C-alpha positions in Angstrom: -12.8 59.5 -50.5 -15.8 57.3 -49.0 -16.4 57.2 -45.3 -15.7 54.9 -43.1 -19.1 55.4 -41.4 -22.4 53.8 -42.8 -24.2 57.2 -44.7 -27.6 57.1 -44.9 -29.0 58.6 -48.5 -31.5 61.3 -47.6 -32.6 62.0 -51.7 -30.6 61.2 -55.3 -30.6 63.0 -58.1 -29.6 62.5 -62.3 -28.5 65.0 -63.9 -26.4 65.0 -67.8 -25.0 60.9 -67.2 -24.2 62.1 -63.5 -25.9 60.9 -60.2 -26.3 63.2 -57.0 -26.8 62.2 -53.6 -27.3 64.1 -50.4 -25.9 61.6 -47.4 -25.8 61.9 -43.7 -23.2 60.5 -40.9 -25.8 61.4 -38.2 -26.1 64.1 -35.9 -22.7 64.1 -35.1 -21.6 65.3 -37.6 -23.7 67.8 -37.9 -23.7 68.5 -41.7 -24.7 66.5 -45.1 -22.2 65.5 -47.9 -23.0 65.6 -51.3 -21.5 63.0 -53.4 -21.3 63.3 -57.2 -20.5 60.4 -59.1 -20.4 59.2 -62.8 -22.3 56.2 -64.4 -19.6 53.8 -63.5 -20.2 54.8 -59.3 -16.7 56.4 -59.3 -16.6 59.6 -57.1 -15.8 62.5 -59.1 -17.0 65.3 -56.2 -17.9 65.2 -52.5 -19.5 68.9 -50.9 -19.7 69.2 -47.0 -23.0 72.2 -46.7 -25.3 72.7 -43.5 -28.0 72.2 -44.6 -30.2 69.9 -47.6 -31.0 73.3 -49.4 -27.4 74.5 -49.3 -26.4 70.8 -50.7 -29.4 71.3 -53.6 -27.6 75.1 -54.0 -24.5 74.0 -54.9 -25.5 71.1 -57.4 -27.2 73.4 -59.3 -24.2 76.1 -59.3 -22.3 73.2 -60.2 -23.7 70.9 -62.0 -27.2 72.3 -63.3 -28.8 70.2 -61.3 -32.5 71.1 -61.5 -34.2 72.0 -57.4 -37.3 70.0 -58.3 -34.9 67.0 -59.7 -34.9 65.5 -56.2 -36.2 62.4 -54.8 -35.9 59.9 -52.1 
């Protein structure tokens, strides 16, 4: 799943033993990736959304990540 491009991590959150990041590959991509990983670093899921807020809502809807838990 990982991209060959260097992603910039914008925000992170931890919830129920999982690690979540919102990342961008730059303006040419035109959106943001929400990565979900296990505690060992292995990938569970990758979602794409047009906005950071949309990524946060997806994480909340799919995994119950509180909207206020995100940090840089």
